[in-house]
Structures are given as structure tokens and as C-alpha cells.
Kinemage of the C-alpha trace (Angstrom):
@kinemage 1
@onewidth
@group {chain A} dominant
@subgroup {mainchain}
@vectorlist {calphas} color= white
{ca ser a 1} P 91.158 85.933 117.767
{ca glu a 2} L 92.703 82.611 117.196
{ca thr a 3} L 94.920 84.069 114.429
{ca leu a 4} L 96.222 86.867 116.678
{ca val a 5} L 96.937 84.528 119.528
{ca ser a 6} L 98.919 82.227 117.327
{ca leu a 7} L 100.765 84.986 115.642
{ca ser a 8} L 101.684 86.458 119.029
{ca arg a 9} L 103.630 83.244 119.767
{ca ile a 10} L 105.908 83.464 116.817
{ca asp a 11} L 109.317 85.070 116.981
{ca phe a 12} L 109.493 86.763 113.678
{ca ala a 13} L 112.895 88.397 114.416
{ca ala a 14} L 114.379 84.980 115.045
{ca leu a 15} L 112.911 83.913 111.589
{ca gly a 16} L 114.507 87.042 109.947
{ca ile a 17} L 111.066 88.315 108.908
{ca asp a 18} L 110.129 91.988 109.267
{ca val a 19} L 106.403 91.864 109.867
{ca glu a 20} L 103.770 94.352 110.284
{ca val a 21} L 100.196 93.067 111.000
{ca his a 22} L 97.125 94.957 109.903
{ca ile a 23} L 94.050 93.977 111.929
{ca trp a 24} L 90.527 94.722 110.755
{ca asp a 25} L 87.747 94.518 113.289
{ca asn a 26} L 84.456 94.273 111.334
{ca ala a 27} L 81.029 95.159 112.703
{ca arg a 28} L 82.329 96.367 116.060
{ca ser a 29} L 80.116 99.109 117.655
{ca val a 30} L 82.917 99.870 120.022
{ca pro a 31} L 86.438 99.338 118.830
{ca ala a 32} L 88.476 96.824 120.929
{ca pro a 33} L 92.068 96.882 119.832
{ca pro a 34} L 94.464 94.260 121.393
{ca asn a 35} L 96.351 95.201 124.472
{ca pro a 36} L 99.458 97.219 123.360
{ca asn a 37} L 101.838 94.679 124.713
{ca phe a 38} L 99.908 91.525 123.415
{ca leu a 39} L 101.598 91.461 119.957
{ca pro a 40} L 105.390 91.576 119.979
{ca phe a 41} L 105.664 93.260 116.575
{ca leu a 42} L 104.405 96.232 114.701
{ca trp a 43} L 100.660 96.328 114.199
{ca arg a 44} L 97.799 98.562 113.039
{ca tyr a 45} L 94.183 98.315 114.123
{ca leu a 46} L 91.178 99.523 112.160
{ca ala a 47} L 87.558 99.012 113.061
{ca ser a 48} L 84.200 99.612 111.356
{ca pro a 49} L 80.715 99.199 112.730
{ca asp a 50} L 79.329 98.773 109.046
{ca asn a 51} L 80.312 95.082 108.530
{ca glu a 52} L 82.254 96.085 105.399
{ca pro a 53} L 82.488 93.570 102.396
{ca leu a 54} L 85.655 91.435 102.639
{ca ser a 55} L 86.800 92.651 99.175
{ca lys a 56} L 86.677 96.203 100.441
{ca val a 57} L 88.538 95.365 103.635
{ca tyr a 58} L 91.237 93.538 101.627
{ca asn a 59} L 91.624 96.484 99.203
{ca leu a 60} L 91.956 98.901 102.100
{ca leu a 61} L 94.601 96.778 103.868
{ca val a 62} L 96.773 95.880 100.998
{ca arg a 63} L 96.944 99.531 100.024
{ca glu a 64} L 98.301 100.348 103.545
{ca ser a 65} L 101.041 97.663 103.281
{ca thr a 66} L 104.583 98.794 102.552
{ca arg a 67} L 106.164 95.314 102.594
{ca arg a 68} L 107.261 93.236 99.536
{ca his a 69} L 104.556 90.595 100.331
{ca val a 70} L 101.216 90.624 101.973
{ca val a 71} L 99.672 87.470 103.711
{ca ile a 72} L 95.906 87.434 104.403
{ca phe a 73} L 94.553 85.324 107.273
{ca asp a 74} L 90.980 84.885 108.443
{ca gln a 75} L 90.261 85.434 112.187
{ca asp a 76} L 90.276 81.733 112.908
{ca ser a 77} L 93.631 80.723 111.407
{ca asn a 78} L 96.046 78.751 113.588
{ca val a 79} L 99.336 79.510 112.219
{ca gly a 80} L 102.785 78.711 113.496
{ca ala a 81} L 106.457 79.438 112.909
{ca asn a 82} L 106.741 76.444 110.679
{ca phe a 83} L 104.196 78.084 108.186
{ca phe a 84} L 106.420 81.201 107.878
{ca glu a 85} L 109.596 79.242 107.616
{ca lys a 86} L 108.340 77.249 104.810
{ca leu a 87} L 106.762 80.352 103.110
{ca ala a 88} L 109.942 82.348 103.459
{ca asn a 89} L 111.951 79.410 101.948
{ca ser a 90} L 109.606 79.454 98.952
{ca ile a 91} L 109.839 83.165 98.425
{ca asp a 92} L 113.751 83.074 98.533
{ca lys a 93} L 113.900 80.134 96.025
{ca val a 94} L 110.932 80.612 93.627
{ca glu a 95} L 109.976 83.471 91.362
{ca ala a 96} L 106.147 83.741 91.749
{ca asp a 97} L 103.501 86.268 92.321
{ca val a 98} L 101.334 84.342 94.645
{ca phe a 99} L 102.293 81.579 97.253
{ca val a 100} L 99.547 79.377 98.237
{ca pro a 101} L 99.308 77.024 101.255
{ca val a 102} L 97.487 73.674 101.441
{ca ile a 103} L 94.395 73.958 103.511
{ca arg a 104} L 92.601 71.013 104.986
{ca his a 105} L 89.235 70.520 106.918
{ca gly a 106} L 90.094 67.574 108.991
{ca glu a 107} L 91.862 65.078 106.464
{ca arg a 108} L 90.036 66.643 103.390
{ca leu a 109} L 91.792 68.915 101.051
{ca ile a 110} L 89.774 72.086 100.560
{ca ser a 111} L 92.326 74.394 98.993
{ca pro a 112} L 93.800 74.762 96.446
{ca gly a 113} L 91.238 73.614 93.926
{ca arg a 114} L 90.574 74.121 90.188
{ca leu a 115} L 88.274 76.588 88.524
{ca arg a 116} L 85.178 74.973 86.869
{ca trp a 117} L 82.982 77.603 85.330
{ca ile a 118} L 82.398 80.191 87.932
{ca lys a 119} L 83.106 78.158 90.980
{ca gly a 120} L 86.040 76.191 92.531
{ca glu a 121} L 86.126 72.493 92.710
{ca ala a 122} L 88.160 70.602 95.323
{ca leu a 123} L 90.998 68.353 94.242
{ca arg a 124} L 91.623 64.798 95.702
{ca ser a 125} L 95.430 65.499 96.097
{ca val a 126} L 98.072 67.989 95.205
{ca ala a 127} L 101.791 68.109 94.679
{ca thr a 128} L 103.393 70.720 96.833
{ca asn a 129} L 106.541 72.757 96.062
{ca ala a 130} L 105.230 73.112 92.478
{ca met a 131} L 103.733 75.804 90.262
{ca leu a 132} L 99.916 75.719 90.170
{ca pro a 133} L 98.010 75.393 86.895
{ca arg a 134} L 96.786 78.665 85.456
{ca his a 135} L 93.115 77.920 86.301
{ca phe a 136} L 93.370 77.146 89.994
{ca thr a 137} L 91.385 78.632 92.843
{ca ala a 138} L 92.425 78.974 96.567
{ca met a 139} L 90.981 80.137 99.881
{ca met a 140} L 92.403 83.615 100.840
{ca ser a 141} L 93.582 82.546 104.332
{ca gly a 142} L 97.314 82.021 104.179
{ca leu a 143} L 97.654 83.418 100.624
{ca cys a 144} L 100.814 85.369 100.114
{ca ile a 145} L 100.623 88.007 97.385
{ca ser a 146} L 103.642 90.014 96.103
{ca ser a 147} L 103.254 93.875 96.313
{ca ala a 148} L 104.267 94.029 92.732
{ca leu a 149} L 101.277 91.975 91.616
{ca leu a 150} L 98.912 94.062 93.867
{ca ala a 151} L 100.263 97.146 92.206
{ca gln a 152} L 99.588 95.699 88.791
{ca leu a 153} L 95.910 94.909 89.892
{ca ala a 154} L 95.454 98.271 91.519
{ca pro a 155} L 93.370 100.254 92.366
{ca gln a 156} L 91.106 97.370 93.406
{ca pro a 157} L 92.828 93.920 93.358
{ca phe a 158} L 89.664 92.473 94.992
{ca asp a 159} L 86.274 92.957 93.289
{ca glu a 160} L 84.219 95.152 95.540
{ca arg a 161} L 80.909 94.081 93.887
{ca leu a 162} L 81.431 90.932 95.931
{ca arg a 163} L 80.801 91.026 99.591
{ca leu a 164} L 81.794 87.724 101.218
{ca tyr a 165} L 81.485 84.619 99.050
{ca gly a 166} L 83.298 84.468 95.783
{ca val a 167} L 86.074 87.028 96.531
{ca asp a 168} L 88.726 84.414 96.547
{ca thr a 169} L 87.489 82.665 93.446
{ca arg a 170} L 87.208 85.944 91.558
{ca phe a 171} L 90.709 86.994 92.675
{ca cys a 172} L 92.109 83.676 91.312
{ca arg a 173} L 90.232 84.017 88.048
{ca asp a 174} L 91.832 87.589 87.710
{ca leu a 175} L 95.252 86.167 88.357
{ca ala a 176} L 94.772 83.841 85.409
{ca arg a 177} L 93.667 86.598 83.264
{ca his a 178} L 96.845 88.668 84.031
{ca gly a 179} L 99.130 85.671 83.599
{ca ala a 180} L 100.167 85.613 87.358
{ca arg a 181} L 102.374 82.796 88.613
{ca ala a 182} L 101.121 80.884 91.645
{ca tyr a 183} L 103.309 78.510 93.619
{ca leu a 184} L 101.989 75.795 96.022
{ca his a 185} L 104.392 75.702 98.916
{ca asp a 186} L 104.373 72.909 101.515
{ca ala a 187} L 102.944 74.699 104.513
{ca glu a 188} L 99.483 73.546 105.652
{ca leu a 189} L 96.749 75.341 107.468
{ca gly a 190} L 93.819 73.706 109.134
{ca his a 191} L 90.369 75.224 108.579
{ca asp a 192} L 87.255 74.971 110.677
{ca ser a 193} L 84.110 75.963 108.941
{ca ala a 194} L 80.375 75.431 109.666
{ca leu a 195} L 79.838 75.127 106.008
{ca arg a 196} L 82.162 72.195 105.751
{ca ser a 197} L 80.901 70.525 108.953
{ca thr a 198} L 77.296 69.927 107.847
């Protein structure tokens, strides 16, 4: 996947980041883990032929993590060392439960947004390196969540009644309900989506 290829190019040791990647291969009839030498860091591979709901996948993977923070990426995220440098800098300087990147589709800002009723609404612009308002929403890709918050939301931080759409919006609503602090750092991710190209 694009995400694994881009992660494989990052020297996490040089960044001072102890990383472990958990890979979920959904709907694969025959598991196809990466070549053992492809990823230059610790990784785990899980596969399921059942096309599990994203919420269930997220819950299983965050329970497996032993790190202080968990970062979730989609399979098509193109992420570089600069993203992690900015994220690590924010984690070192800011007391927050969730660290949110800026996500754009082309020039258009698509995340974060604000909660309006039960859906998210895009914002025209955002101020980075600032705390987000209580009623924000964000896409899951690139979201960094503290393990302390995940423990507080356990056993299911992600609502398993939702399969694919709405998982991120519901998670952000739950953050607001629990008074979690979210910080918008200045790293950016591009996002390609058929839903946004039509």
C-alpha cells in the first residue's frame, strides 16, 4: 500500500521515535504480509477474509499497542518524515489527548471540520498549532491518540455499530463528551478520495 511504502522510507531511529506498525489486511482470502525485510522497523501483520468493520479493526489494533500514542493511517496515506517531526514536536510541547493533522484534497481543506448535528462540516480555513474547539470532527487518517485516552474510552473506543462511514465523526463526538483535548498541529496530509473527486 502507499502508506507502507511511504513509511518504509522514514528513518524513525534518526527521528528518535520508537515505532511499531500494526498492519490490518482486510478481506484478503490468502494473507499477504510484506516481505520481512521491506519495513525497517518492528511490525505486526493481521489478516481477515471477512471485511471487518473499520471500528472493529481500530479497536483490535489499539488494544494491541503498547506505545504512549497510536497513529492511525488509511492504506492510501502518503506520509513523510516531516509529518512525524511536526507531530513529535507537538507531543513534546503540548498537553493534549489527540493530535490532529490538516488534510486536504487538492487545495480544499477536508479535515478538521466542525460537528453539525450528526455530520461533519468542512471549514474554509483553520489556525494550526492551536487547540481545537470542543465540537470538532476529523478524518481518522493521521490522527494521533494518547494511550491514556484510549484506556479511558475502553473497551471499545470506536463504536462497533458503525462499519465504515461515521466512525471518525462518532469518535470525535465521544471525545467532546469525555472532555478530551484535541490539538491541531501543522503537519499536512493529502487525501485522494473518489467521493471527493465527483
